[in-house]
Every structure is written in structure tokens, then in C-alpha cells.
C-alpha beads as a LAMMPS data file, in Angstrom:
LAMMPS data file: protein, C-alpha beads

120 atoms
119 bonds

1 atom types
1 bond types

-500.0 500.0 xlo xhi
-500.0 500.0 ylo yhi
-500.0 500.0 zlo zhi

Masses

1 110.0

Atoms # bond

1 1 1 7.271 8.746 -10.665
2 1 1 6.056 5.215 -9.805
3 1 1 8.149 5.096 -6.629
4 1 1 6.314 7.990 -4.963
5 1 1 3.111 5.897 -4.793
6 1 1 4.631 2.607 -3.696
7 1 1 4.998 1.744 -0.015
8 1 1 8.265 -0.109 0.559
9 1 1 7.795 -3.585 2.040
10 1 1 10.477 -2.959 4.668
11 1 1 8.506 0.056 5.939
12 1 1 5.407 -2.072 6.516
13 1 1 7.451 -4.819 8.141
14 1 1 9.310 -2.374 10.400
15 1 1 6.085 -0.726 11.523
16 1 1 4.503 -3.992 12.576
17 1 1 7.739 -5.159 14.220
18 1 1 7.809 -1.992 16.300
19 1 1 4.135 -2.431 17.175
20 1 1 4.665 -6.016 18.352
21 1 1 7.836 -5.034 20.220
22 1 1 6.040 -2.268 22.070
23 1 1 3.218 -4.594 23.083
24 1 1 5.576 -7.291 24.333
25 1 1 7.746 -4.727 26.119
26 1 1 4.724 -3.191 27.826
27 1 1 3.510 -6.573 29.016
28 1 1 6.943 -7.615 30.262
29 1 1 7.417 -4.320 32.094
30 1 1 4.009 -4.511 33.740
31 1 1 4.517 -8.115 34.882
32 1 1 8.003 -7.371 36.214
33 1 1 6.789 -4.319 38.102
34 1 1 3.944 -6.236 39.670
35 1 1 6.098 -9.179 40.685
36 1 1 8.814 -7.047 42.278
37 1 1 6.578 -4.541 44.082
38 1 1 5.878 -5.424 47.743
39 1 1 2.151 -4.794 48.197
40 1 1 -1.077 -6.535 49.136
41 1 1 -2.922 -8.889 46.805
42 1 1 -5.839 -6.483 46.536
43 1 1 -3.528 -3.645 45.508
44 1 1 -1.806 -5.920 43.036
45 1 1 -5.105 -6.999 41.459
46 1 1 -6.212 -3.384 41.228
47 1 1 -2.930 -2.418 39.633
48 1 1 -3.133 -5.327 37.191
49 1 1 -6.608 -4.199 36.177
50 1 1 -5.462 -0.591 35.691
51 1 1 -2.436 -1.647 33.669
52 1 1 -4.584 -3.976 31.582
53 1 1 -6.938 -1.119 30.750
54 1 1 -3.992 1.158 29.977
55 1 1 -2.404 -1.479 27.740
56 1 1 -5.739 -2.065 25.970
57 1 1 -6.104 1.661 25.314
58 1 1 -2.553 1.945 24.002
59 1 1 -3.027 -1.088 21.783
60 1 1 -6.293 0.304 20.430
61 1 1 -4.624 3.621 19.613
62 1 1 -1.703 1.881 17.907
63 1 1 -4.017 -0.317 15.834
64 1 1 -6.076 2.726 14.811
65 1 1 -2.888 4.526 13.769
66 1 1 -1.763 1.482 11.794
67 1 1 -5.133 1.249 10.052
68 1 1 -5.061 4.964 9.199
69 1 1 -1.572 4.564 7.724
70 1 1 -2.683 1.535 5.715
71 1 1 -5.711 3.449 4.379
72 1 1 -3.465 6.328 3.356
73 1 1 -1.022 3.955 1.649
74 1 1 -3.912 2.200 -0.110
75 1 1 -5.253 5.536 -1.351
76 1 1 -1.836 6.517 -2.694
77 1 1 -1.515 3.183 -4.471
78 1 1 -5.024 3.519 -5.917
79 1 1 -4.305 7.007 -7.229
80 1 1 -1.006 5.835 -8.703
81 1 1 -2.684 2.814 -10.284
82 1 1 -5.399 4.943 -11.861
83 1 1 -2.808 7.338 -13.277
84 1 1 -0.776 4.463 -14.675
85 1 1 -3.895 2.895 -16.231
86 1 1 -4.787 6.208 -17.859
87 1 1 -1.256 6.555 -19.249
88 1 1 -1.354 2.998 -20.613
89 1 1 -4.750 3.617 -22.194
90 1 1 -3.438 6.730 -23.928
91 1 1 -0.350 4.853 -25.131
92 1 1 -2.556 2.040 -26.427
93 1 1 -4.801 4.469 -28.282
94 1 1 -1.764 6.154 -29.829
95 1 1 -0.399 2.784 -30.980
96 1 1 -3.753 1.824 -32.512
97 1 1 -3.912 5.090 -34.461
98 1 1 -0.333 4.622 -35.683
99 1 1 -1.035 1.043 -36.787
100 1 1 -4.235 2.082 -38.569
101 1 1 -2.279 4.802 -40.383
102 1 1 0.330 2.228 -41.454
103 1 1 -2.341 -0.196 -42.652
104 1 1 -4.071 2.616 -44.536
105 1 1 -0.765 3.703 -46.120
106 1 1 0.007 0.101 -47.065
107 1 1 -3.464 -0.315 -48.567
108 1 1 -3.044 2.881 -50.587
109 1 1 0.374 1.746 -51.793
110 1 1 -1.051 -1.650 -52.757
111 1 1 -3.945 -0.006 -54.602
112 1 1 -1.543 2.239 -56.524
113 1 1 0.684 -0.727 -57.345
114 1 1 -2.285 -2.681 -58.676
115 1 1 -3.501 0.295 -60.700
116 1 1 -0.062 0.974 -62.151
117 1 1 0.533 -2.676 -63.026
118 1 1 -2.861 -3.060 -64.693
119 1 1 -2.404 0.207 -66.603
120 1 1 0.763 -1.034 -68.337

Bonds

1 1 1 2
2 1 2 3
3 1 3 4
4 1 4 5
5 1 5 6
6 1 6 7
7 1 7 8
8 1 8 9
9 1 9 10
10 1 10 11
11 1 11 12
12 1 12 13
13 1 13 14
14 1 14 15
15 1 15 16
16 1 16 17
17 1 17 18
18 1 18 19
19 1 19 20
20 1 20 21
21 1 21 22
22 1 22 23
23 1 23 24
24 1 24 25
25 1 25 26
26 1 26 27
27 1 27 28
28 1 28 29
29 1 29 30
30 1 30 31
31 1 31 32
32 1 32 33
33 1 33 34
34 1 34 35
35 1 35 36
36 1 36 37
37 1 37 38
38 1 38 39
39 1 39 40
40 1 40 41
41 1 41 42
42 1 42 43
43 1 43 44
44 1 44 45
45 1 45 46
46 1 46 47
47 1 47 48
48 1 48 49
49 1 49 50
50 1 50 51
51 1 51 52
52 1 52 53
53 1 53 54
54 1 54 55
55 1 55 56
56 1 56 57
57 1 57 58
58 1 58 59
59 1 59 60
60 1 60 61
61 1 61 62
62 1 62 63
63 1 63 64
64 1 64 65
65 1 65 66
66 1 66 67
67 1 67 68
68 1 68 69
69 1 69 70
70 1 70 71
71 1 71 72
72 1 72 73
73 1 73 74
74 1 74 75
75 1 75 76
76 1 76 77
77 1 77 78
78 1 78 79
79 1 79 80
80 1 80 81
81 1 81 82
82 1 82 83
83 1 83 84
84 1 84 85
85 1 85 86
86 1 86 87
87 1 87 88
88 1 88 89
89 1 89 90
90 1 90 91
91 1 91 92
92 1 92 93
93 1 93 94
94 1 94 95
95 1 95 96
96 1 96 97
97 1 97 98
98 1 98 99
99 1 99 100
100 1 100 101
101 1 101 102
102 1 102 103
103 1 103 104
104 1 104 105
105 1 105 106
106 1 106 107
107 1 107 108
108 1 108 109
109 1 109 110
110 1 110 111
111 1 111 112
112 1 112 113
113 1 113 114
114 1 114 115
115 1 115 116
116 1 116 117
117 1 117 118
118 1 118 119
119 1 119 120
């Protein structure tokens, strides 16, 4: 039951590795394309600007997706934590009641023992 609310560390690590890999790959591809394409400097600058805007937009979308996923994971962990705390509180209350019953039983037994020993 606990596992359904926990986000595996390798999943977080893999997600960010993929994100970084995509960013680096996009940059490398854009630079390679620009360096190998025979065109004027003005066209190249224009293309660099367009690709920069495109890369910025992609990065923004990826970061927003990552943040949404992190919020969802946080919410799942919070819900799981609250459930676990409630379960532990109930277990603690049950243990307290059991211990009070034992103490009460022991006190009653002690009282009876004292009464029976003084009545001899």
C-alpha cells in the first residue's frame, strides 16, 4: 500500500536525464545545421534567432511538464503521508486503551490481593 504513493528515485533521475539530453541534443543539432548550411550571414542570424525561440519554447514546455509531474507526485506523497499518520494515530490510541485496561486490571488485582491478605 505504501509503494503506490512513493515515487521511485530512478524515475525522477531518468526524467531529468532525458530532459537534459533533449536540451543538449537540440542545441547540438541546431549548431551543426547552422554550421553546415551554405547561406548568407543574415539568413544564418535569422535562423539562429528562430531556433533559439523554438528551443526556448520547447524548454519552457518541458519545464512546465516536469513541474506538473512533481506537483502530482508531491500530492500523492502528501495523501499517503496523511493516511499513514491517521493509521499510526489510531494504532497509538488502541495501544493506550489496551495499556490502560492492563493497568486497571493490575490495580484491581492488587486491591483484591490487599483485601484478601488483610481479611485473613
